C-alpha positions as CSV (number, residue, x, y, z in Angstrom):
1,X,0.0,0.0,-0.1
2,X,1.6,3.3,-1.4
3,X,1.6,6.2,1.5
4,X,-1.0,8.2,-0.6
5,X,-3.4,5.4,-0.6
6,X,-2.7,4.7,3.1
7,X,-3.6,8.4,4.1
8,X,-6.6,8.2,2.1
9,X,-7.6,4.8,4.1
10,X,-6.9,6.4,7.2
11,X,-9.0,9.3,6.8
12,X,-12.0,7.1,5.4
13,X,-11.7,4.8,8.5
14,X,-11.9,7.9,11.0
15,X,-15.0,9.2,9.2
16,X,-17.0,6.1,8.8
17,X,-16.4,3.6,11.2
18,X,-14.2,5.3,13.9
19,X,-16.4,3.8,16.7
20,X,-15.7,0.2,15.4
21,X,-12.2,0.2,14.2
22,X,-9.2,1.8,15.6
23,X,-6.2,1.9,13.2
24,X,-2.8,1.3,14.8
25,X,-0.5,1.5,11.9
26,X,-0.3,0.8,8.1
27,X,2.2,-1.1,6.1
28,X,2.8,-2.3,2.6
29,X,1.2,-5.7,3.5
30,X,-1.7,-4.4,5.4
31,X,-3.2,-2.3,8.3
32,X,-3.0,-3.2,12.0
33,X,-6.4,-2.3,13.8
34,X,-8.1,-2.9,17.0
35,X,-11.9,-3.5,17.6
36,X,-14.1,-1.4,19.9
37,X,-14.9,-3.6,22.9
38,X,-11.9,-5.8,21.9
39,X,-9.0,-3.6,22.7
40,X,-7.0,-6.5,24.1
41,X,-6.9,-8.0,20.7
42,X,-5.1,-6.6,17.6
43,X,-5.6,-7.8,13.8
44,X,-4.0,-7.3,10.5
45,X,-6.1,-7.0,7.3
46,X,-3.9,-7.9,4.4
47,X,-3.5,-5.1,1.5
48,X,-4.2,-7.9,-1.0
49,X,-8.0,-8.1,-1.8
50,X,-9.3,-11.6,-1.3
51,X,-12.5,-11.1,-3.0
52,X,-14.1,-8.1,-5.2
53,X,-17.7,-7.1,-6.2
54,X,-18.2,-4.6,-8.8
55,X,-20.8,-2.0,-8.1
56,X,-22.3,1.0,-9.7
57,X,-21.4,4.4,-9.3
58,X,-24.5,5.4,-7.2
59,X,-23.8,3.0,-4.4
60,X,-21.5,4.3,-2.0
61,X,-20.0,1.7,0.6
62,X,-17.0,2.7,3.0
63,X,-14.6,0.6,5.0
64,X,-16.4,-1.5,7.4
65,X,-16.4,-5.2,9.1
66,X,-17.7,-7.8,7.6
67,X,-18.6,-11.7,8.1
68,X,-18.9,-14.2,5.2
69,X,-21.0,-17.4,5.8
70,X,-21.9,-20.6,3.6
71,X,-25.7,-21.9,4.1
72,X,-26.6,-25.2,2.8
73,X,-30.6,-24.7,3.3
74,X,-32.6,-23.7,0.4
75,X,-34.7,-21.7,2.7
76,X,-32.4,-19.3,4.7
77,X,-33.8,-18.6,8.2
78,X,-32.2,-16.8,10.9
79,X,-31.7,-19.9,13.0
80,X,-29.4,-21.2,10.1
81,X,-27.4,-18.0,10.2
82,X,-27.3,-18.2,14.1
83,X,-26.0,-21.8,13.9
84,X,-23.2,-20.7,11.6
85,X,-22.0,-18.2,13.8
86,X,-22.3,-20.2,16.9
87,X,-19.9,-22.6,15.0
88,X,-17.6,-19.7,14.3
89,X,-17.7,-18.6,17.9
90,X,-16.7,-22.1,19.3
91,X,-14.4,-22.9,16.6
92,X,-12.5,-19.9,15.8
93,X,-10.0,-17.5,17.6
94,X,-9.9,-14.8,14.9
95,X,-13.7,-14.0,14.3
96,X,-15.7,-12.3,17.0
97,X,-19.1,-10.7,17.4
98,X,-17.5,-7.4,16.2
99,X,-17.4,-8.5,12.6
100,X,-21.1,-9.2,12.5
101,X,-21.9,-5.5,13.3
102,X,-21.1,-4.4,9.7
103,X,-21.7,-6.4,6.8
104,X,-23.0,-10.0,6.3
105,X,-22.4,-12.0,3.1
106,X,-24.4,-15.0,2.7
107,X,-23.5,-17.7,0.0
108,X,-25.8,-20.6,-1.0
109,X,-24.1,-23.8,-1.7
110,X,-27.3,-25.8,-2.8
111,X,-28.3,-26.7,-6.5
112,X,-31.6,-25.0,-6.5
113,X,-32.5,-21.3,-6.1
114,X,-32.7,-20.2,-2.4
115,X,-34.7,-17.5,-0.6
116,X,-34.5,-15.7,2.7
117,X,-37.1,-16.3,5.3
118,X,-39.0,-13.1,6.0
119,X,-37.7,-13.0,9.7
120,X,-34.2,-12.6,8.5
121,X,-34.2,-9.0,7.6
122,X,-36.0,-7.9,10.8
123,X,-33.3,-10.1,12.5
124,X,-30.4,-8.6,10.6
125,X,-31.5,-4.8,11.6
126,X,-31.6,-6.0,15.0
127,X,-28.0,-7.1,15.1
128,X,-26.9,-3.9,13.5
129,X,-26.1,-5.2,10.0
130,X,-25.5,-2.3,7.8
131,X,-25.2,-4.1,4.3
132,X,-26.4,-7.3,3.2
133,X,-24.6,-9.5,0.4
134,X,-26.1,-12.4,-1.3
135,X,-24.8,-14.8,-3.7
136,X,-26.9,-14.6,-6.9
137,X,-28.4,-18.1,-6.6
138,X,-30.5,-16.5,-3.7
139,X,-33.7,-14.8,-4.6
140,X,-33.3,-11.2,-3.7
141,X,-36.1,-10.1,-1.3
142,X,-37.9,-6.7,-1.7
143,X,-35.7,-3.7,-0.4
144,X,-35.9,-3.0,3.1
145,X,-33.9,-0.8,5.5
146,X,-30.9,-2.5,4.8
147,X,-29.1,-2.4,1.3
148,X,-28.9,-5.6,-0.4
149,X,-26.2,-6.5,-3.0
150,X,-25.5,-9.7,-5.1
151,X,-22.2,-11.3,-6.2
152,X,-21.6,-14.0,-8.5
153,X,-18.4,-15.8,-7.1
154,X,-18.1,-17.3,-3.5
155,X,-16.2,-15.0,-0.9
156,X,-13.8,-16.9,1.5
157,X,-15.9,-17.5,4.8
158,X,-15.2,-15.9,8.2
159,X,-14.2,-12.5,9.1
160,X,-13.3,-9.9,6.4
161,X,-12.4,-6.0,6.2
162,X,-13.9,-4.2,3.4
163,X,-11.6,-1.5,1.4
164,X,-13.1,0.8,-1.2
165,X,-11.4,0.8,-4.4
166,X,-9.6,3.8,-6.4
167,X,-10.4,2.0,-9.7
168,X,-12.4,4.1,-12.1
169,X,-15.3,1.7,-12.0
170,X,-16.2,1.4,-8.2
171,X,-16.0,-1.9,-6.6
172,X,-15.8,-3.4,-3.2
173,X,-12.8,-5.3,-2.2
174,X,-12.7,-7.6,0.6
175,X,-9.6,-8.4,2.6
176,X,-8.4,-11.1,4.9
177,X,-8.2,-10.6,8.4
178,X,-5.5,-12.1,10.8
179,X,-5.3,-12.2,14.4
180,X,-2.2,-11.0,15.8
181,X,-0.8,-13.0,18.6
182,X,2.4,-11.8,20.7
183,X,5.3,-14.1,20.4
184,X,5.9,-13.8,24.1
185,X,8.7,-16.6,24.2
186,X,10.6,-15.1,21.2
187,X,10.1,-18.3,19.1
188,X,9.7,-16.5,16.0
189,X,11.7,-14.6,13.7
190,X,8.8,-12.9,11.9
191,X,5.5,-13.7,10.9
192,X,4.1,-14.4,7.4
193,X,1.0,-14.2,5.1
194,X,0.2,-15.8,1.8
195,X,0.9,-13.5,-1.3
196,X,-2.5,-13.9,-3.3
197,X,-0.8,-12.9,-6.4
198,X,2.1,-15.0,-6.7
199,X,1.3,-17.9,-4.4
200,X,4.4,-17.1,-2.4
201,X,4.5,-15.7,1.2
202,X,5.0,-12.1,2.5
203,X,6.9,-11.5,5.8
204,X,5.4,-9.4,8.4
205,X,7.6,-7.5,10.8
206,X,5.2,-6.4,13.4
207,X,6.4,-5.8,16.9
208,X,4.8,-5.5,20.4
209,X,6.8,-3.2,22.8
210,X,6.6,-4.3,26.5
211,X,6.6,-1.8,29.3
212,X,10.1,-2.5,30.0
213,X,11.1,-1.4,26.5
214,X,11.7,-4.7,25.0
215,X,9.8,-6.2,22.1
216,X,8.7,-9.3,20.5
217,X,7.1,-10.0,17.1
218,X,3.4,-10.1,16.4
219,X,2.4,-13.1,14.5
220,X,-0.6,-13.2,12.0
221,X,-2.8,-16.1,12.4
222,X,-5.3,-17.0,9.9
223,X,-8.9,-18.0,10.8
224,X,-9.6,-21.3,11.0
225,X,-12.9,-20.9,9.3
226,X,-11.3,-20.2,6.2
227,X,-9.0,-23.1,6.6
228,X,-11.5,-25.4,7.3
229,X,-13.2,-24.2,3.9
230,X,-10.3,-24.9,1.7
231,X,-11.1,-28.5,1.3
232,X,-11.1,-32.0,3.1
233,X,-7.3,-32.4,3.2
234,X,-6.1,-34.4,6.2
235,X,-4.3,-31.4,8.0
236,X,-6.9,-28.7,7.1
237,X,-7.3,-26.0,9.9
238,X,-3.9,-26.6,11.3
239,X,-1.2,-23.9,11.7
240,X,2.5,-24.5,12.0
241,X,5.8,-22.7,12.5
242,X,8.6,-23.3,10.1
243,X,12.4,-23.4,11.3
244,X,14.5,-21.1,9.6
245,X,16.6,-23.6,7.7
246,X,13.8,-24.5,5.4
247,X,12.9,-22.3,2.0
248,X,9.7,-20.7,1.8
249,X,9.0,-18.6,-1.3
250,X,9.1,-14.9,-0.6
251,X,10.5,-15.2,2.8
252,X,14.3,-14.8,3.7
253,X,16.2,-18.1,5.0
254,X,19.0,-16.8,7.2
255,X,19.8,-20.1,9.0
256,X,20.6,-18.0,12.2
257,X,23.1,-15.9,10.5
258,X,23.3,-12.5,9.4
259,X,26.1,-13.3,7.0
260,X,24.1,-16.0,5.3
261,X,21.1,-13.8,4.9
262,X,23.3,-11.1,3.4
263,X,24.8,-13.6,1.0
264,X,21.8,-15.5,-0.3
265,X,18.8,-14.0,-2.1
266,X,15.2,-14.6,-1.0
267,X,14.2,-18.0,-2.4
268,X,11.5,-18.3,-5.0
269,X,10.5,-21.6,-4.4
270,X,9.2,-23.5,-1.3
271,X,11.1,-26.7,0.1
272,X,9.3,-29.9,-1.4
273,X,8.8,-31.1,2.2
274,X,6.8,-27.8,3.0
275,X,5.0,-27.8,-0.2
276,X,3.7,-31.4,0.9
277,X,2.4,-29.9,4.4
278,X,0.8,-27.0,2.5
279,X,-0.8,-29.6,0.1
280,X,-2.2,-31.3,2.9
281,X,-4.4,-28.3,4.1
282,X,-1.8,-26.9,6.9
283,X,-1.0,-23.2,7.1
284,X,2.2,-21.6,7.9
285,X,2.3,-18.7,10.1
286,X,6.3,-17.7,10.2
287,X,9.7,-18.6,10.5
288,X,10.9,-19.9,14.0
289,X,14.5,-19.4,15.4
290,X,17.3,-21.6,15.0
291,X,20.8,-21.9,16.1
292,X,23.2,-20.8,13.4
293,X,23.3,-23.5,10.5
294,X,21.6,-26.0,12.8
295,X,24.9,-26.5,14.7
296,X,24.2,-27.3,18.4
297,X,24.9,-24.6,20.7
298,X,24.4,-23.7,24.1
299,X,21.8,-20.7,25.0
300,X,24.6,-18.3,25.6
301,X,26.5,-19.1,22.5
302,X,23.7,-17.7,20.3
303,X,24.8,-14.3,19.0
304,X,23.2,-13.4,15.6
305,X,19.8,-14.6,16.8
306,X,18.9,-14.3,20.5
307,X,17.8,-17.6,22.1
308,X,14.0,-18.5,22.6
309,X,12.5,-18.8,26.1
310,X,11.2,-22.2,27.2
311,X,7.9,-21.7,28.8
312,X,8.1,-24.6,31.2
313,X,8.9,-24.3,35.0
314,X,10.3,-21.1,35.8
315,X,10.5,-20.4,32.1
316,X,14.4,-20.1,32.4
317,X,15.2,-23.7,31.3
318,X,17.2,-24.4,28.4
319,X,15.4,-25.7,25.3
320,X,18.9,-27.1,23.7
321,X,19.5,-27.8,20.3
322,X,19.0,-26.1,17.0
323,X,15.1,-26.5,16.8
324,X,14.4,-25.0,20.1
325,X,12.6,-22.1,18.5
326,X,10.1,-24.4,17.0
327,X,9.9,-26.3,20.4
328,X,9.3,-23.4,22.3
329,X,6.6,-22.3,20.0
330,X,4.6,-25.4,20.4
331,X,5.0,-25.5,24.1
332,X,4.1,-21.7,24.4
333,X,1.0,-21.2,22.0
334,X,-2.2,-22.9,21.8
335,X,-2.9,-20.9,18.5
336,X,-0.3,-23.3,16.9
337,X,-0.8,-27.1,16.2
338,X,2.7,-28.0,15.3
339,X,6.0,-26.8,14.3
340,X,8.5,-28.0,11.9
341,X,12.2,-28.6,13.1
342,X,15.2,-30.6,11.5
343,X,17.1,-33.5,13.5
344,X,20.9,-34.1,12.7
345,X,22.1,-35.3,15.8
346,X,19.1,-34.6,18.5
347,X,17.7,-31.2,17.4
348,X,14.1,-32.4,17.6
349,X,14.3,-35.1,20.1
350,X,16.3,-33.1,22.9
351,X,13.9,-29.8,22.6
352,X,10.9,-32.1,22.5
353,X,12.0,-33.7,26.0
354,X,12.8,-30.6,27.5
355,X,9.6,-28.5,26.6
356,X,7.4,-31.7,27.3
357,X,6.0,-32.0,23.7
358,X,5.8,-34.8,21.2
359,X,8.7,-34.9,18.7
360,X,10.0,-37.3,16.0
361,X,13.2,-38.0,14.2
362,X,11.9,-39.9,11.3
363,X,14.0,-42.7,9.7
364,X,16.7,-41.2,7.5
365,X,15.6,-40.7,3.8
366,X,12.0,-40.0,4.8
367,X,11.7,-36.5,3.5
368,X,13.2,-34.5,0.4
369,X,15.5,-32.2,2.0
370,X,15.9,-30.1,-1.1
371,X,15.6,-26.3,-0.3
372,X,16.7,-27.1,3.2
373,X,20.3,-25.5,4.5
374,X,22.1,-28.7,5.2
375,X,24.3,-29.8,8.2
376,X,25.0,-33.6,7.2
377,X,23.3,-35.3,4.4
378,X,24.2,-38.6,6.1
379,X,22.2,-37.7,9.1
380,X,19.8,-34.8,8.2
381,X,16.1,-35.6,8.8
382,X,13.1,-33.3,8.9
383,X,10.7,-33.6,12.3
384,X,8.2,-31.7,14.1
385,X,6.7,-31.1,17.3
386,X,3.2,-31.1,18.6
387,X,1.4,-31.1,21.8
388,X,-1.5,-33.8,21.1
389,X,-1.0,-37.4,20.3
390,X,-3.5,-37.7,17.7
391,X,-2.2,-34.6,16.0
392,X,1.3,-36.0,16.4
393,X,0.3,-39.1,14.6
394,X,-1.8,-37.6,11.9
395,X,0.8,-34.9,11.0
396,X,3.4,-37.8,10.7
397,X,1.4,-40.3,8.9
398,X,0.4,-37.7,6.1
399,X,3.5,-36.0,5.9
400,X,5.9,-38.9,5.5
401,X,3.3,-40.8,3.4
402,X,4.7,-40.5,0.2
403,X,8.3,-41.1,0.9
404,X,9.9,-44.6,0.4
405,X,11.2,-44.9,4.0
406,X,9.0,-45.4,7.3
407,X,5.2,-45.0,7.7
408,X,3.7,-47.6,5.0
409,X,5.4,-50.7,6.5
410,X,2.6,-52.8,7.8
411,X,2.7,-54.1,11.4
412,X,0.0,-56.3,13.2
413,X,1.5,-55.9,16.9
414,X,4.0,-54.1,18.7
415,X,7.5,-55.2,19.6
416,X,7.8,-57.9,22.4
417,X,11.0,-56.4,23.9
418,X,12.1,-53.0,25.2
419,X,15.8,-52.6,25.8
420,X,16.3,-50.6,29.2
421,X,19.7,-49.4,29.6
422,X,20.9,-50.2,33.1
423,X,24.0,-47.7,32.7
424,X,21.6,-44.8,31.9
425,X,19.1,-45.5,34.4
426,X,17.5,-44.5,37.0
427,X,17.2,-41.1,36.3
428,X,18.8,-38.5,38.6
429,X,15.5,-37.3,40.0
430,X,13.8,-40.2,41.9
431,X,10.3,-38.7,41.2
432,X,11.0,-38.6,37.5
433,X,12.3,-42.1,37.7
434,X,9.0,-43.4,39.2
435,X,7.2,-41.9,36.2
436,X,9.3,-43.8,33.8
437,X,8.9,-47.2,35.9
438,X,5.0,-46.5,35.8
439,X,5.3,-45.9,31.8
440,X,7.1,-49.3,31.4
441,X,4.9,-51.2,33.5
442,X,1.9,-49.8,31.1
443,X,3.8,-51.0,28.2
444,X,4.0,-54.4,29.6
445,X,0.5,-54.7,31.1
446,X,-1.4,-53.2,28.3
447,X,0.8,-53.9,25.2
448,X,2.8,-57.0,26.1
449,X,6.0,-55.1,25.6
450,X,8.5,-56.9,28.0
451,X,11.7,-55.0,29.7
452,X,14.9,-56.4,28.9
453,X,17.4,-54.8,31.2
454,X,20.7,-54.8,29.7
455,X,24.0,-52.6,29.6
456,X,23.3,-51.3,26.2
457,X,26.7,-49.7,25.8
458,X,28.1,-53.4,25.9
459,X,25.6,-54.2,23.2
460,X,26.8,-51.5,20.8
461,X,30.4,-51.1,21.5
462,X,31.6,-54.0,19.1
463,X,30.3,-51.9,16.3
464,X,32.5,-48.6,17.2
465,X,36.0,-48.3,15.9
466,X,38.4,-50.0,18.3
467,X,35.4,-50.3,20.7
468,X,35.8,-46.5,21.5
469,X,32.6,-44.3,21.7
470,X,34.7,-41.2,21.4
471,X,36.2,-42.0,18.0
472,X,32.8,-43.1,17.0
473,X,31.5,-39.6,17.9
474,X,34.6,-37.8,16.2
475,X,33.5,-39.7,13.2
476,X,30.0,-38.3,13.3
477,X,31.3,-34.9,14.0
478,X,33.4,-35.1,10.8
479,X,30.0,-35.7,8.9
480,X,28.5,-32.7,10.1
481,X,31.7,-30.4,10.2
482,X,32.9,-31.2,6.8
483,X,29.7,-31.1,4.9
484,X,28.4,-27.9,6.6
485,X,31.6,-26.2,5.8
486,X,31.8,-27.5,2.3
487,X,28.1,-26.7,1.4
488,X,27.5,-23.7,3.6
489,X,30.3,-22.1,5.3
490,X,32.8,-21.8,2.6
491,X,30.4,-20.5,-0.1
492,X,29.0,-17.9,2.3
493,X,32.7,-16.9,3.4
494,X,33.5,-16.4,-0.2
495,X,30.4,-14.4,-1.0
496,X,30.7,-12.1,1.9
497,X,34.4,-11.6,1.2
498,X,33.5,-10.7,-2.4
499,X,30.5,-8.5,-1.5
500,X,32.2,-6.8,1.8
501,X,35.8,-7.1,1.4
502,X,36.3,-8.8,4.8
503,X,35.5,-12.4,6.4
504,X,32.2,-12.7,8.0
505,X,31.6,-13.0,11.7
506,X,30.0,-16.5,12.7
507,X,28.7,-17.6,16.4
508,X,31.3,-19.5,18.4
509,X,30.2,-23.0,17.6
510,X,30.0,-22.7,13.8
511,X,33.3,-20.9,13.9
512,X,34.9,-23.7,15.9
513,X,33.4,-26.6,13.5
514,X,34.5,-24.6,10.4
515,X,38.1,-24.1,11.6
516,X,38.2,-27.8,12.2
517,X,36.6,-28.8,9.1
518,X,39.2,-27.1,7.0
519,X,41.6,-30.0,8.3
520,X,39.3,-32.8,7.3
521,X,40.2,-34.3,4.0
522,X,38.0,-35.8,1.4
523,X,39.3,-39.3,2.5
524,X,38.7,-38.5,6.1
525,X,35.1,-37.7,5.2
526,X,34.7,-40.8,3.1
527,X,36.0,-43.0,5.9
528,X,33.4,-41.4,8.3
529,X,30.9,-42.1,5.8
530,X,31.6,-45.7,5.5
531,X,31.9,-46.0,9.4
532,X,28.4,-44.7,9.5
533,X,27.0,-46.9,6.9
534,X,28.8,-50.0,8.5
535,X,27.1,-48.9,11.8
536,X,23.8,-48.7,10.3
537,X,23.9,-52.2,8.9
538,X,25.4,-53.7,12.1
539,X,22.5,-52.2,14.1
540,X,19.7,-53.5,11.6
541,X,21.4,-57.0,11.8
542,X,22.3,-57.4,15.5
543,X,20.1,-55.1,17.6
544,X,16.9,-53.8,15.9
545,X,15.8,-57.0,13.7
546,X,13.0,-57.0,11.4
547,X,10.0,-58.9,12.4
548,X,7.1,-59.7,10.2
549,X,4.5,-58.7,12.5
550,X,6.0,-55.8,14.4
551,X,8.3,-54.4,12.0
552,X,11.1,-54.1,14.6
553,X,11.7,-56.9,17.1
554,X,12.5,-54.5,19.7
555,X,12.4,-51.0,21.1
556,X,14.9,-48.8,22.9
557,X,14.2,-46.4,25.8
558,X,16.1,-43.5,27.1
559,X,16.1,-40.0,28.5
560,X,17.2,-37.4,26.1
561,X,16.7,-34.7,28.7
562,X,18.5,-34.0,32.1
563,X,17.1,-36.9,34.3
564,X,14.4,-34.8,35.9
565,X,16.7,-31.9,36.9
566,X,16.4,-28.2,35.8
567,X,19.1,-26.9,33.3
568,X,19.1,-23.4,32.4
569,X,19.6,-21.1,29.6
570,X,22.0,-18.7,31.6
571,X,25.2,-20.4,32.2
572,X,25.8,-19.2,35.7
573,X,22.3,-20.6,36.6
574,X,23.3,-24.1,36.1
575,X,25.8,-23.7,39.2
576,X,22.5,-23.2,41.5
577,X,21.6,-26.3,43.9
578,X,19.8,-28.8,42.2
579,X,20.5,-27.9,38.6
580,X,22.6,-29.5,36.0
581,X,24.5,-28.5,32.7
582,X,22.9,-29.9,29.6
583,X,25.0,-32.0,27.5
584,X,25.0,-31.2,23.7
585,X,27.2,-32.8,21.2
586,X,30.9,-33.2,22.9
587,X,34.0,-32.4,20.5
588,X,34.5,-36.2,20.4
589,X,38.1,-36.3,20.7
590,X,39.6,-39.7,20.6
591,X,41.5,-39.2,23.7
592,X,38.5,-38.2,25.5
593,X,37.8,-41.5,27.6
594,X,35.2,-39.7,29.9
595,X,32.8,-39.3,27.0
596,X,30.3,-42.0,27.3
597,X,27.5,-43.5,25.0
598,X,25.0,-43.5,27.9
599,X,25.1,-39.4,27.9
600,X,24.7,-39.5,24.2
601,X,22.2,-42.0,23.0
602,X,20.7,-39.5,20.5
603,X,23.9,-40.7,18.3
604,X,22.3,-44.1,18.0
605,X,19.6,-42.9,15.7
606,X,21.7,-40.4,14.0
607,X,24.2,-42.8,12.9
608,X,21.9,-45.8,12.6
609,X,19.2,-43.8,10.3
610,X,16.7,-45.0,12.9
611,X,13.1,-43.4,13.8
612,X,12.8,-42.1,17.1
613,X,9.9,-40.4,19.1
614,X,9.8,-38.3,22.1
615,X,6.9,-39.0,24.4
616,X,6.2,-36.5,27.2
617,X,4.7,-38.7,30.2
618,X,4.3,-36.1,32.7
619,X,5.9,-33.7,35.2
620,X,7.7,-33.5,38.7
621,X,8.1,-30.8,41.1
622,X,11.5,-29.1,41.8
623,X,12.4,-25.9,43.9
624,X,13.4,-23.0,41.6
625,X,15.9,-20.7,43.1
626,X,14.8,-18.2,40.6
627,X,11.3,-17.9,41.1
628,X,11.6,-19.1,45.0
629,X,8.9,-21.6,44.8
630,X,7.9,-25.1,43.7
631,X,7.7,-25.4,39.8
632,X,7.0,-28.3,37.6
633,X,9.6,-29.7,35.1
634,X,8.7,-32.2,32.2
635,X,9.4,-35.9,32.1
636,X,9.5,-37.5,28.7
637,X,11.1,-40.6,27.0
638,X,12.8,-41.6,24.0
639,X,11.5,-44.8,21.8
640,X,13.8,-46.0,19.1
641,X,13.2,-48.5,16.7
642,X,14.3,-50.4,13.5
643,X,14.8,-48.1,10.4
644,X,11.6,-47.9,8.4
645,X,9.3,-48.8,11.3
646,X,8.1,-45.2,11.9
647,X,4.6,-46.2,11.3
648,X,4.8,-48.8,14.0
649,X,6.2,-46.1,16.5
650,X,3.5,-43.5,15.4
651,X,0.7,-46.1,16.2
652,X,2.1,-47.1,19.1
653,X,1.9,-43.4,20.4
654,X,-1.6,-43.2,19.1
655,X,-2.5,-46.5,21.0
656,X,-1.3,-44.9,24.1
657,X,-3.2,-41.8,23.8
658,X,-6.2,-44.0,23.1
659,X,-5.7,-46.0,26.4
660,X,-5.4,-42.6,28.1
661,X,-1.7,-43.5,29.2
662,X,-0.3,-40.3,27.3
663,X,-2.5,-37.3,26.8
664,X,-2.3,-34.0,25.1
665,X,-0.2,-31.4,27.0
666,X,-0.9,-27.6,27.6
667,X,1.1,-24.7,27.1
668,X,2.8,-22.6,29.5
669,X,4.7,-23.2,32.8
670,X,2.9,-26.6,33.4
671,X,2.2,-29.3,30.9
672,X,-1.1,-30.0,32.4
673,X,-2.6,-27.1,34.4
């Protein structure tokens, strides 16, 4: 919207509907406003028109609010309209009663010609409707107090804002309305709305300033009414956030790096994996924060992009790993159904455990990763977070369904064995361990999954080089460091020097990894690839064996979080009584004999190409020296299975939900309050 037009718009708003709409600001992509009586909410009306109705020059219509409804009955009664509005009221968090105090659009979906019941006009007048719009297959009643207009094409349902047009031939333009939610936990970089002209996305950069002078993004959320009307796709009505290593047409991809953003153009295509989610009916609302280039980093090592806030407990926990922004968004906002992340060596699983959400690392190769900033093509996967087991199951089954690995392999029962690593359990928090033991007993009692207590390290160590986990971890590090440098770090550095005449500055962890990577030869990398593939085969042949009925003959359980103890986003807080540092990916030096597999079981799925799910079980109390009161910390477990047995794992989560063993978690400080 150009400044001249914007000034004209503001003037008309103040003249015609100043009592109903209060303009807050105007932007190229739309107008921010509030409604009288709903001052606690903000809205964005997109500048692009979603629907147009041509009018004669003698019909003046100014700016006003509108509600669009679809009616199925040939005789349109006030009860039918009221029922539709009741559905809006119960189902949607964007629409409210204010939108019915302006214009009403009624579309008839039947095959025969419809008519209005005589009581409708009087009821509309009593509701304060100023203009009535009818689809042209509805018989137009005799003129009453309310002006009536007709239209040929169906408008989108739900809340709209009407703008007049500057065209020579007057027309009414209806614009989509989004509710703006404050990103309290700084999980997002920016919001986004669809570009109705190009089919791409438009970034929004709206912020809310708090009393202390700090600010957070405002995220535009589409009405569920409109999402539900787009079709019967499996994920219709679901909103998601997208980790900022995935390309979305029209939105910048920065991968947590200012230098990367400055040296890479805004993509004109959307990653195929995200196209798949959109085709399934899900709606993206914005990009979430990530550690730089998806390298694991502690919260205090984030420099270019500040770290997100974990909503749980005293709100000072770490959320770990590179997909922490997506995890915090799901744990913080009930207006979001799921959030996309990536998992190379734990970047979905660890944050999911720490925020108490469902998460998945699918079998390696389950998703086309074109259009995704790579870390290691030998280990990279696309995963996501959700709060409800049924939504978690449905999103995963649908998203991964078209790929060759994972969800479609049939199973008629669940595995009979659960490997319980005695060198890893019990958890440090006794109350958390009791939750895990309860869960294991449930698996045996209801699903006939029997616990096999083993030293799991001893089972796996024969498949490590020279029986050394540190050497194994070093090879894994080489896979990530070499590829990230060759594919991302080196070209970004070269482009930056060419553009600005000096090398870029990266965050501390990528800086170290890129430095190490320059001493890794192609032969070193090839040797690490060979080791990884040999390990994958050994695990398939010796540990997670194929089963004709259960896909995988066994499961493996472990804790990817902190053993039920708080671990904080501020380094010094981890020295408080009862706290513990969170272990990310260690350097993996071959002479570091203190590095243990039992502290890094996340490497098992990463190097074995295995599927793994995070299941939130509950929460236990701890005393916070920051809030000075008792708080709750999530307890979650990981379940790992044979490669390709994703569908079995997902069915297991669904079954546990049906049994009431696991359930949906809430948002905020506690999972269940």
